C-alpha positions in Angstrom: 0.0 0.0 0.0 1.5 3.4 -1.0 2.1 6.0 1.6 -0.4 8.9 1.7 0.9 12.0 -0.1 -1.1 14.2 2.4 0.0 15.2 5.9 -2.3 14.8 8.9 -3.4 18.4 8.9 -4.4 18.3 5.2 -6.3 15.0 5.7 -8.2 16.5 8.7 -9.0 19.6 6.7 -10.4 17.5 3.8 -12.4 15.3 6.1 -14.0 18.4 7.6 -14.9 19.7 4.1 -16.5 16.3 3.3 -18.9 16.5 6.3 -22.4 17.7 5.7 -23.0 21.4 6.1 -25.8 21.8 8.6 -28.0 24.9 9.3 -31.6 25.8 10.1 -33.9 28.6 9.0 -37.5 29.7 9.2 -39.2 30.0 5.8 -42.8 31.4 5.6 -43.1 30.7 9.3 -41.9 27.1 9.2 -38.7 26.2 11.0 -36.7 23.8 8.8 -33.3 22.1 9.2 -31.1 21.5 6.2 -28.1 19.4 5.3 -26.0 20.3 2.2 -22.6 20.0 0.7 -20.1 21.8 -1.4 -21.0 21.9 -5.1 -24.7 22.5 -4.5 -26.0 26.0 -5.0 -25.8 28.2 -1.9 -24.8 25.4 0.5 -24.3 27.4 3.7 -27.6 29.2 3.8 -30.8 30.3 2.0 -29.8 32.7 -0.8 -31.4 36.1 -1.4 -33.3 35.1 -4.5 -34.9 32.0 -2.9 -36.0 34.1 0.1 -37.5 36.8 -2.1 -39.4 34.2 -4.2 -40.8 32.5 -1.1 -41.8 35.7 0.5 -43.9 36.8 -2.5 -45.8 33.7 -3.6 -49.4 32.8 -3.3 -49.7 29.2 -2.0 -52.9 27.4 -1.3 -53.0 24.5 1.2 -54.1 22.0 -1.5 -51.7 23.1 -4.3 -49.8 20.4 -6.1 -46.5 22.0 -6.7 -43.3 21.6 -8.6 -39.9 22.9 -7.6 -37.8 23.0 -10.8 -34.1 22.9 -10.0 -34.7 22.1 -6.4 -31.1 22.0 -5.1 -31.2 20.6 -1.5 -34.8 21.5 -1.3 -35.5 24.8 0.5 -38.3 25.9 -1.9 -39.9 22.6 -2.5 -39.9 21.6 1.2 -41.4 25.0 2.2 -44.1 24.5 -0.5 -44.9 21.1 1.0 -45.2 22.6 4.5 -47.5 25.4 3.1 -49.6 23.0 1.0 -50.1 20.0 3.3 -53.1 18.8 1.3 -51.1 18.7 -2.0 -48.0 16.9 -3.2 -44.7 18.8 -3.6 -42.5 17.5 -6.4 -38.8 18.4 -6.4 -36.6 17.8 -9.4 -33.0 18.6 -10.3 -30.5 17.4 -12.9 -27.8 17.0 -10.2 -28.1 13.6 -8.4 -26.3 15.0 -5.3 -28.9 17.8 -5.0 -31.7 15.3 -5.3 -30.1 13.1 -2.6 -29.9 16.0 -0.2 -33.4 17.1 -1.0 -34.6 13.6 0.0 -32.5 13.7 3.1 -33.9 17.0 4.1 -37.5 15.9 3.6 -36.8 13.0 5.9 -34.9 15.2 8.4 -37.9 17.5 8.7 -40.5 14.7 8.7 -42.1 16.0 5.5 -43.9 13.1 3.6 -46.0 14.9 1.0 -42.9 15.1 -1.2 -41.4 13.4 -4.2 -37.8 14.2 -5.2 -36.2 12.7 -8.3 -33.7 13.3 -11.1 -35.0 15.2 -14.1 -33.4 17.4 -16.7 -36.0 20.1 -16.7 -39.4 18.3 -17.2 -38.1 15.3 -19.0 -38.8 12.8 -16.2 -41.9 14.6 -14.9 -44.4 13.2 -17.4 -47.6 15.1 -18.1 -48.8 15.3 -14.5 -50.6 18.5 -13.8 -49.6 21.1 -11.2 -51.3 24.1 -9.6 -48.0 25.9 -8.9 -44.6 25.6 -10.6 -41.7 27.5 -9.1 -38.1 28.0 -10.1 -35.0 30.0 -9.0 -33.7 30.2 -12.5 -30.0 30.0 -13.0 -28.5 33.2 -14.4 -25.7 31.7 -16.6 -27.7 29.7 -19.1 -29.2 30.3 -22.5 -32.6 31.9 -23.0 -33.4 28.8 -25.1 -33.5 26.8 -21.9 -35.9 29.2 -20.3 -38.2 28.9 -23.2 -38.1 25.1 -22.9 -39.0 25.5 -19.2 -41.8 27.9 -19.8 -43.5 26.0 -22.6 -43.1 22.7 -20.7 -44.7 24.5 -17.7 -47.6 25.7 -19.8 -48.4 22.2 -20.8 -48.6 21.0 -17.2 -50.4 23.8 -15.4 -53.9 23.3 -14.3 -56.4 26.0 -15.3 -55.7 28.9 -13.1 -52.3 27.5 -12.2 -49.4 29.8 -11.6 -45.7 29.8 -12.5 -43.4 31.9 -10.3 -39.7 32.5 -11.2 -37.0 34.5 -9.6 -34.1 35.8 -11.8 -31.4 38.3 -11.6 -33.0 41.7 -12.2 -31.1 42.1 -15.5 -33.3 39.4 -17.0 -36.6 40.9 -15.9 -37.5 42.4 -19.3 -36.7 39.1 -21.1 -38.9 37.2 -18.6 -41.7 39.8 -19.1 -41.6 39.3 -22.9 -41.3 35.5 -22.6 -44.2 35.2 -20.2 -46.4 37.3 -22.3 -45.5 35.2 -25.4 -45.9 31.8 -23.7 -48.7 32.4 -21.2 -50.4 35.5 -22.5 -49.8 37.4 -19.3 -47.1 38.6 -16.9 -47.0 40.1 -13.4 -43.9 41.6 -11.8 -44.5 40.5 -8.3 -41.4 42.0 -6.6 -38.3 43.7 -7.9 -35.4 43.9 -5.6 -32.0 45.4 -6.2 -30.5 42.1 -7.3 -33.4 39.8 -8.0 -36.9 40.0 -9.5 -39.9 37.7 -8.9 -42.3 37.2 -11.8 -45.5 35.3 -12.2 -47.8 34.2 -15.0 -51.1 32.2 -15.0 -52.5 29.6 -17.3 -56.0 30.8 -17.8 -57.2 27.5 -19.4 
């Protein structure tokens, strides 16, 4: 067996980095515990965009919801808590994120949740939702946003809503795209860095 190339201090440091990051927060009045790891978006705490999005959504207690790009689950698990009569579906294309979303659902005793791998909507099927939510990544092509928006359109129940939060620099694009895809657009909240937008499927 070859001798380790790392000294004890380095090995201890790396072991510490590999441990789960643990923190708690209260989202829409619900105390939640989270475990995350390096490589997942905003691993040490709830990011500003997610918090702005959650603080400005209309959620009904029987909504069936979809968190698109769930990460370790802060949005989707909050939706599950706020809509206990519905099912909260969490999807992400990163298997590590999905694994932590499942762990966090179990950690918080939330059972009206499904979390699974999906590249956008490709594993979701045609199941309908009342509410679709996404903290959209900033550094991706607008083509991907159109895929998400049109795929959402096909899966929203009549009267269903889609909420997205983006960097504020994308707000005009989202306004045009929502008008084009859904026929309506509402700027729910504009902050200095992020903007929350909403559209409805009138059916």
